[in-house]
N, C-alpha and C positions, 0 to 999 in steps of 0.2 A: 482471874481468867477462867472460862468455861473449858474444862478437860473432860467432859463428860463422855467425848467419843471414845469408844475403845479402841486403845493403841494396839498395832500389830507388834509381835516380837520383832526385835531389832536384829536385821541381818547385813553383816559387814559387806557382804558381796554385793547385794542390792544396794547398798548405800553407796559405796564407791562407785557404782555405775551411774547412781543417779548424781552423784556429786561432779564427776567428770563432765557430765551434760550441763548441769547447771552454772559451772564455772568457765566454760571453754570460751565463751565471749570476752571474758575479765582478763586485764594483765596478770602474768603469772607472777609468782613472787619472787623477790628480787635475787636470792641465791639462785634460783633456777633460770631466771633469764640471763643471769652473768654466765652461768655454765653454757647457754646455748649460743652465746658471743664468743665463747672459747676459752673463758676464764675457768679452767677446769682443775688446775693444780690443787692440792690440799691446802697449802700456804696460802693462795689467793682466796680459795673458799672461806678459809679461817679468817683472814683480815676482814673480808667482805661481811662475815657475820658479825665481827666485833663492831663493824659500822653500822650496821643494821640495827643493832640494841637499841630499843625505844625510839626508832626512827622511822618516818614515813617510806613506803617502798620507792616512790620516786625520787626521793632525796638520797637513799642507799643508793640507787642505780647510778645517779648522777657522781656521788662523792666517789664511789667505787670506781667507776670509768675514769674519773680525773685523776685518781691517785694510780691506776694499772697504766694509765698512758705514760706515766714518768718512771715507775717501778712495781715489778711484779716478783721480785724474789727477795727472800732475806737479805742477800748480799746488796740489792740495789734500795732495799728500804733502809737498811743501816747507813747506807752512804748519806741519805737525807736528814735533815736536822728535824727535832720536833716540831720547830716552828714551819719547816716547810711542809710536813705532813699535815698539820694542823691547818695550813690554808690550802691545803688540796682536799682535804675531807669535809670541810666547812661546806653547808651548815649543818652537818648531822649533828644530832644531839649529842651534848656532851664532847664536843669534838677536840678541846683541848687535852682531856684527861684521856682520849681514845688515843690521841696522836701519840702521846708519851706510851702508852700502852702496845700500840701497834709497834714501835721502834723497838720496844723491850722485848717483845715476842720474837721479832726479826733477829735481834742480837743474840738471844737464847738459843733460837733454832740454827742459827749460823754456827755458833760456837759449839754446839752439841751434835748438829746432824748435818752439818754443811747446809746447801741449798735446798735440800729436798727433804723434807719431815716425812716421817715412818708414818704409814698408816696405822697408826695404834692409838686407841681411845686414851688409855692411861697417859702417853706421850703428851697428847693435846690437853688432858687435864691439867698437866704439870704447870701450863703456862699461864701466867696471872690474868686473871678475870676471864679465863674460859672454862664455862659451865657445861652440864651436860647437854644442853640444847644445841649451842654451837659445836660442840664436839661431834654429836651424832649427826648434825645437818651437815658439817663441812665435810666429814668421814663418807656420808651417803651420797651427796650431790657428786663428790669428787670421784668418786669410785663406782657409783651406780647401785652399791650394795649396802643396805641399813646395818649399822650395828646395833642402833637402839633407836627409839622413836625420837625424833626431835619435836619437844613439846614447846610451843611459843604461847603467848596470850590467847591466840585465836584457837588453836588445837585444845588447851585447856578448858577454855571456856565453852566450846561447842560439845567436847565428849561430854564434859559434866552436865550441860543442858539436855543432852539426849538421854542423861541417865543411866549410861552404860559404865561409868565410874562415878565414884564419890570422893572427890580429893581437894585438898584445901590448897596444894600448890602445884606448879607445873612438874616437881619432881616426883610428887605422888602420882599425879596422872600418868607420868610415864610409866613407873612401875606398876600401876594397875592395868594400864592400857596394854602393855607388854605381854600380859598373862590372858589375854582375851582376844586381841588382834593379830589375825595371821601375818606371820612376818613377811609376806610378799607385800603386805599394804605399810610396812613402817615408814618408808619414806615419802611414799605416794600421798598418806593422809596429810603430812604437812603440806606437800605442794598444792593439795586441793583445799584444804582448810583454812588456808590463809587467805586466798581470795573470797571462799565461801563466808569466813568469818567477817571480811571487811564489807562485803557489799549484800548479804543476805542475813547471815545469823550474828547480826552486828548486837551491840551492847543493848539497843532496844532493836529487837530483830523482826524480819519481814515473815512472821509465820504464815500467814495465808499464802505467800507465795513459794514457800519453801516446799521443794520434792519430797523432802523425808519428814513432813508433818505427820504424816499416819504412823510413822515408829518413834518419834520424838518425845520423850517424856515433859519437855518444856520445863525441866526444874529449874526454879527461880526465876521464870519469866512472871512477870507481873504487868507488863504492857507491852503491846506490838506498835510498830510503826505503822503510820497511815499513808506513807508515801514509800516508793521503792528507790527515789533518788538517794545514791550512795553520798558518803559524807567523807572527809579527809582526816577526821577527827582522833582516828585509832592508829598507833604505831604498832610495828610488828614486834 
């Protein structure tokens, strides 16, 4: 690709403003959409995040809504069999394994904390299968205050493509990004980069249409898409 055009210094304040405008007409990321629908408890957000792993946004939303129509608290989840949970969250990716994991998390939460999980990142990380992304996202969305940056595949890909970090894993991206991104943007960057990464800065990105092109270093970009038509091939 021709990157001979001189790039502007990357400014997060400008970038966030442009991102808000760029994604305003796209569907929200599933976790934020569920919060808008009233599923705001830390437990609900944690379970929704488990469902969302490697799963498309619209599938995550449907599965979470179906499960929460039946059970929304640790005690209510524990009252269900793994098979029942599996049926409710189907067809999310790895639904059978996630069903067992969800019930195990609910049981551990109920035994150790009752029906309300404390807003403590270390507590969340003690649950089986809960990593930094889900812990940060569930805490951030449920409380409105970011404890850490929730870095999924979209955040990881986009900020590395911008050239503001150089990391091989989402965990490394989180560590590097938290050193340079103002804390007021820690939660919002996930909210914005999920739809941005799905519809504009995709695996094969829409660089000519990108409002951040003048600042983006286009690290690793070897070709760009010829059409702006979004695909449903990427998971969250």
